[in-house]
C-alpha positions, 0 to 999 in steps of 0.5 A: 734887236731888243727894243727893251726899256732901260728901266730893267737895266742896272746902271753902272757907277761909271755911266754917270761920270761918262755922261758928264765927261761927254757933256764937257767935251760937247761943250768944247766942240764948237770952240774947236770949230771956231778955231778951225774956221780957216777951212770950209765947214764940210771939210772940217767935219770930213776931217774930224770924222776921218780921224775918229774913224782911223782910231776907232775902227782898227780897235773894233776890228781887233777886239770885236770882229766876231761880233761884227761878223755876226751882224745881220742884214737889219743890223747893218741897215740900222747902223748905216742909217745911223752913220749917215744920220750922224754924218749929216748932223756933224755937217749941218751943225758945224756949218751953222757955226760959221753963220751964227753964234756959239750960243745960238748954235748950241742952244738950237742943237740942244732942242733935240729933247722935244724930238727925242721925247716924241720918238721915244713915245712913238717908236720905243712906246715909252710912257712919259710921266708928266713931271718928265714931260714938264722937265723936257719943256722947261729945259728946252725953254731954258735953252731958248731963253739962253739963246735970246740973250745973244741979241744983247751980246757983244758978238758979231758973225760974218754969215747969215744968222737965220741960215745958221739957226736953221742949219742947227735946227736940222742938225738937232732933228738929224741927231735925234733920229740918229740917237734913237736908232743908236739905242736900239742897236746898243740893246744887243751890241757892245759899245765897241762893236757898234761905233767901229762900223758906225764911225766908218760909215760916218767918215765915208758919208762926210767924205762923200758930202765934201767931194760932192760939194767940191771941197778939198781935204788937203793943203790946209795949215797943220793947226787945222788938222791938229784941231780936227784931230782933237774934235775926232778924239775928244768930243767925237770918240770919247763924248759921243762914244760915252753917250753910245755907251750910256744909251743902254742904261739911260732913256733918250729923253734923259740923256737929251736933258744931259745934253742941254748942259752943253750950251752952258759950257759953250757959252761960257768958253765963247765969252772967255775966248772970243768975247761973246758976252752973255746978258741977263737973259741968258743967265735967266735961261741958264738957271731954268735949264739947270733947274729942269735937268735937276728935276729930271734927274731926281725923277730918274733916280726915283725910277720914274724916268721914263717907263715902258708902256 
């Protein structure tokens, strides 16, 4: 597989709106999880991934079967590894929302750009310019400040916030490693040829995790299944699918910075729907975060983000 830099790849115009759409859908995802909290978190994760696989896999087998059959052992190893990591991300992140606030969970998951930058540097040999590194640090700092606003917000969760925050951090690390592997795979495979097998592995892994924990997938009220289907079609298929498409044209660090927009939308939705009121500190964090994203985008448009070593 080719590990080449994205700098030599012309970005199609649709890559930018697809990334923006993905971020908007990611912002809705924690809201859907909250509405589905009548079921255990791991059951929600499993049902979400089952619905996504049921939609994508048949299409992939129909349109990309020859490509999938041509995968070598190393290709399958990377896809299976990425699938297990993404399954772990879904399980830990959804469970985190049962213990901490929407804002905190979204912010901590958004800390992945630091891990992405380090992995991009050490594994993909990408050289980060000082301005991009500063933007990464500023973006994460803004996300952290946004999360600190929860201390003064009108929100109450029934779970252990520290445990929930630890789960969210774990989800961020798992997503970062998954994302790096996905970028390697996508350099030589089509989007559909990749996500078809990937989502099948994710579904098998999450169902396995659920069964190991003794969780059930049956007997919930219809609303739970509708919400899980919406999660699978919206944030997972369209959201993650858009990122899987864009990863061929953007660096992991830049896409990670795009992802930092998620806490802003999630915090706004939580305020409107659940009465989780943002504080002045939250707005300050939002300004820092958006400024960092703008800096990264300007640097990217000038062809400076990031360069291959």
